C-alpha positions in Angstrom: 13.9 30.7 -7.1 13.0 27.2 -8.0 13.2 25.8 -4.4 9.8 25.0 -2.8 9.3 24.8 0.9 7.6 21.8 2.5 5.1 24.1 4.1 4.1 25.6 0.7 3.6 22.1 -0.8 1.5 21.0 2.2 -0.7 24.1 1.8 -1.1 23.7 -1.9 -1.8 19.9 -1.7 -4.5 20.5 0.8 -6.3 23.0 -1.4 -5.8 21.0 -4.5 -7.3 17.9 -2.9 -10.2 19.6 -1.2 -10.8 22.1 -4.1 -12.2 24.4 -1.4 -10.1 26.9 0.6 -12.4 26.7 3.7 -12.1 22.9 4.0 -8.4 23.0 3.3 -7.8 25.6 6.0 -9.8 23.5 8.5 -7.8 20.4 7.5 -4.6 22.4 8.1 -5.7 23.9 11.3 -5.4 27.5 10.2 -7.5 30.4 9.1 -8.5 30.8 5.5 -7.0 34.3 4.7 -3.4 33.4 5.4 -3.9 30.2 3.4 -5.2 32.1 0.4 -2.3 34.6 0.6 0.2 31.7 0.8 -1.2 30.1 -2.4 -1.1 33.5 -4.2 2.5 34.1 -3.1 3.4 30.6 -4.4 1.8 31.3 -7.8 3.7 34.6 -8.0 7.0 32.9 -7.2 6.5 30.2 -9.8 5.1 32.6 -12.4 2.1 30.3 -13.1 -1.6 30.0 -12.2 -2.1 26.8 -10.2 -5.8 27.2 -9.3 -8.8 28.7 -11.2 -11.2 30.5 -8.9 -14.7 31.5 -9.9 -18.3 31.4 -8.6 -18.5 27.7 -9.2 -15.6 26.9 -7.0 -11.9 26.0 -7.3 -10.3 23.9 -10.0 -6.8 22.9 -10.9 -5.0 24.2 -14.0 -2.6 22.0 -16.0 0.3 23.5 -14.0 -1.6 22.8 -10.8 -2.1 19.2 -11.7 1.6 18.8 -12.3 2.4 20.4 -8.9 -0.1 18.2 -7.1 1.5 15.0 -8.6 5.0 16.2 -7.9 4.2 17.7 -4.6 2.6 14.5 -3.2 5.8 12.6 -4.2 8.0 15.3 -2.6 6.0 15.3 0.7 6.0 11.5 0.8 9.8 11.5 0.3 10.2 14.1 3.1 8.0 12.0 5.4 9.8 8.8 4.5 13.2 10.4 5.3 12.0 11.4 8.7 10.5 8.1 9.5 13.5 6.0 8.4 15.9 8.3 10.2 14.0 7.9 13.4 13.9 4.2 12.9 17.7 4.1 12.4 18.5 6.1 15.5 15.6 5.3 17.7 15.2 2.9 20.6 16.7 -0.4 19.8 18.4 0.9 16.7 22.1 0.3 16.0 22.8 4.1 16.4 21.0 4.5 19.7 22.7 4.3 23.1 22.7 0.7 24.1 21.1 -0.3 20.8 22.2 -3.6 19.4 20.9 -3.9 15.8 18.9 -2.2 13.1 15.2 -2.6 12.5 13.4 -3.1 9.2 9.7 -2.8 8.6 8.4 -5.3 6.0 5.0 -4.6 4.6 3.0 -7.6 3.5 -0.5 -8.1 2.1 -2.7 -9.7 4.7 -3.4 -13.4 4.0 -0.9 -13.8 1.2 2.4 -15.6 0.9 2.4 -17.1 4.4 4.8 -20.0 3.6 7.2 -17.8 1.7 7.1 -15.1 4.4 7.9 -17.6 7.1 10.7 -19.1 5.1 12.2 -15.6 4.6 11.9 -14.6 8.2 13.5 -17.9 9.4 16.3 -17.8 6.9 17.1 -14.2 7.5 17.1 -14.6 11.3 19.8 -17.2 11.0 22.1 -14.6 9.2 25.0 -13.0 11.2 24.0 -9.4 12.3 20.5 -9.9 11.1 18.2 -6.8 11.7 15.0 -7.0 13.7 12.1 -7.5 11.2 8.8 -5.9 12.0 6.0 -7.4 9.8 3.4 -4.9 8.9 0.2 -6.4 7.4 -1.6 -4.2 4.9 -4.5 -4.1 2.5 -4.5 -4.9 -1.2 -2.5 -2.0 -2.5 -1.2 -0.3 0.6 2.3 -1.7 0.3 3.1 0.8 -2.4 2.1 3.8 -0.3 3.9 2.4 2.8 7.2 2.2 0.8 6.8 5.7 -0.6 5.9 7.4 2.7 8.4 5.5 4.8 6.1 3.5 6.9 7.9 0.4 5.4 11.5 -0.2 4.3 10.7 -3.2 2.1 7.6 -5.0 0.9 6.3 -8.2 -0.5 4.2 -7.1 -3.5 2.1 -9.0 -6.0 1.6 -8.3 -9.7 -0.8 -7.7 -11.3 -2.4 -6.3 -8.2 0.5 -4.0 -7.1 2.5 -1.6 -9.3 6.3 -1.9 -9.1 6.8 1.4 -10.8 9.5 3.5 -9.0 10.8 0.6 -7.0 13.7 -1.9 -7.3 12.5 -5.5 -7.0 13.3 -9.2 -7.3 10.9 -11.9 -8.3 10.4 -14.6 -5.7 7.3 -16.8 -6.5 4.7 -17.4 -9.2 1.4 -19.1 -8.3 -2.2 -19.4 -9.5 -5.3 -17.8 -8.1 -8.2 -19.3 -6.1 -11.7 -18.2 -5.2 -12.3 -18.5 -1.5 -15.9 -19.4 -0.9 -18.3 -20.5 1.9 -17.9 -24.3 2.1 -21.6 -24.8 1.7 -22.1 -22.8 -1.5 -22.8 -24.6 -4.8 -19.7 -23.1 -6.4 -17.5 -24.6 -3.7 -18.3 -28.1 -5.1 -16.7 -27.3 -8.5 -13.2 -28.5 -9.3 -12.3 -25.3 -11.1 -14.0 -22.0 -11.8 -13.5 -19.2 -14.3 -13.4 -15.5 -13.7 -16.8 -15.2 -15.4 -18.2 -17.7 -12.9 -17.3 -15.5 -10.0 -17.7 -12.0 -11.5 -21.5 -11.7 -10.8 -22.9 -14.1 -8.3 -26.0 -12.3 -6.8 -26.0 -14.1 -3.5 -22.2 -13.9 -3.1 -20.7 -10.6 -4.2 -17.0 -10.2 -4.3 -15.4 -8.5 -1.3 -14.0 -5.0 -1.8 -10.7 -3.9 -0.5 -9.6 -0.2 -0.4 -7.3 0.8 -3.3 -5.4 4.0 -2.7 -7.7 5.0 0.1 -11.1 4.4 -1.7 -13.3 1.4 -2.2 -14.1 0.3 -5.8 -17.8 0.3 -6.7 -19.8 -2.8 -6.3 -22.4 -4.6 -4.1 -19.8 -6.6 -2.1 -19.0 -5.6 1.5 -16.1 -3.2 2.3 -13.3 -5.1 3.9 -11.1 -3.6 6.6 -9.0 -6.6 7.6 -8.5 -10.4 7.1 -10.4 -11.5 10.2 -13.5 -9.6 9.0 -13.2 -11.1 5.6 -12.8 -14.6 6.9 -15.9 -14.3 9.0 -18.0 -12.8 6.2 -17.0 -15.6 3.9 -17.9 -18.2 6.6 -21.3 -16.6 7.0 -22.0 -16.8 3.3 -22.0 -13.0 2.7 -19.1 -12.7 0.3 -16.2 -14.4 -1.5 -12.7 -13.3 -2.4 -9.9 -13.9 -4.9 -6.4 -14.6 -3.6 -3.1 -16.2 -4.6 -3.1 -20.0 -4.0 -0.9 -19.5 -0.9 -3.9 -18.0 0.9 -5.0 -21.6 1.6 -2.8 -21.4 4.7 -5.3 -19.3 6.6 -8.6 -21.0 5.5 -11.1 -21.9 8.2 -13.1 -25.2 8.1 -16.1 -23.1 6.8 -14.1 -22.0 3.7 -13.3 -23.7 0.4 -10.7 -22.7 -2.1 -11.4 -23.4 -5.8 -8.7 -22.8 -8.5 -9.5 -20.1 -11.1 -8.5 -21.7 -14.4 -8.3 -18.6 -16.5 -7.0 -16.1 -13.9 -3.5 -14.6 -14.6 -0.7 -15.9 -12.4 0.3 -13.9 -9.3 4.0 -13.1 -9.1 5.3 -12.2 -5.6 8.2 -9.7 -5.6 10.3 -8.3 -2.8 10.5 -4.5 -3.5 12.3 -1.5 -2.0 13.1 2.1 -2.7 15.8 2.4 -5.3 17.8 5.0 -3.3 18.2 2.8 -0.2 21.7 2.3 1.1 20.7 0.1 4.1 23.1 -2.8 4.6 20.4 -4.6 6.6 18.0 -4.2 3.7 20.6 -5.5 1.3 21.1 -8.6 3.5 17.4 -9.3 3.6 17.1 -9.1 -0.2 20.1 -11.4 -0.6 18.4 -13.9 1.7 15.1 -13.6 -0.2 16.7 -14.3 -3.6 18.3 -17.5 -2.2 15.0 -19.0 -1.1 
């Protein structure tokens, strides 16, 4: 049989990510022996070895790496289907008793595209039968994961920072980048800066946002949200690079300096290619008319 059960994929993914049966069993809330038996049964059914087990530990085979990649995508799709179905039929949804209209979750990068976002929300709200829009702020690369696992129905994404692979999208805005600095820092007095100017400033390391759940290496502080970032910049502890539209949230203690050689940032509206939501189609039509 080629069919795989969601339970099997969840078990295998836990072991493949932990590379340790004990930790995977603890993560899954089960005993280790039945987990080991489930993985062995999965290998027998597929006719391949997924994991190499020896005294040094557990490692993935080539087949195991393929199943981990495909399994994550399948689990995300299953989770997304459940979340979007609940949204469509839940409280306030058009299919629920007494519900009046659909709800769409729009993921946006915190501190980016303020003006564009406000224009989009205002224009769409004026459309007949407009859905309710829940705006979900996210970190630098979280929009992609939110679309894949169903936490969001649609997202504003920014190349080159976000990947549009696997999504349908429409281009909405192109803008330059700025360095956001403490107003009293010497670099804040410059009319323009280069990427080299801001890449290694000992007293002002670049802030680090999580990317796919982990922080990139570097001396800069780990940033959890926009408010924390704004305060650390104001205190002279860090700086950050953003699209020019981020000027909308600057404090008096901040200065934005254009980056002359930074690649332009292109804002796209992106959505899962298999979506059949009429509300989503209406939102996208509104966005492309802005």
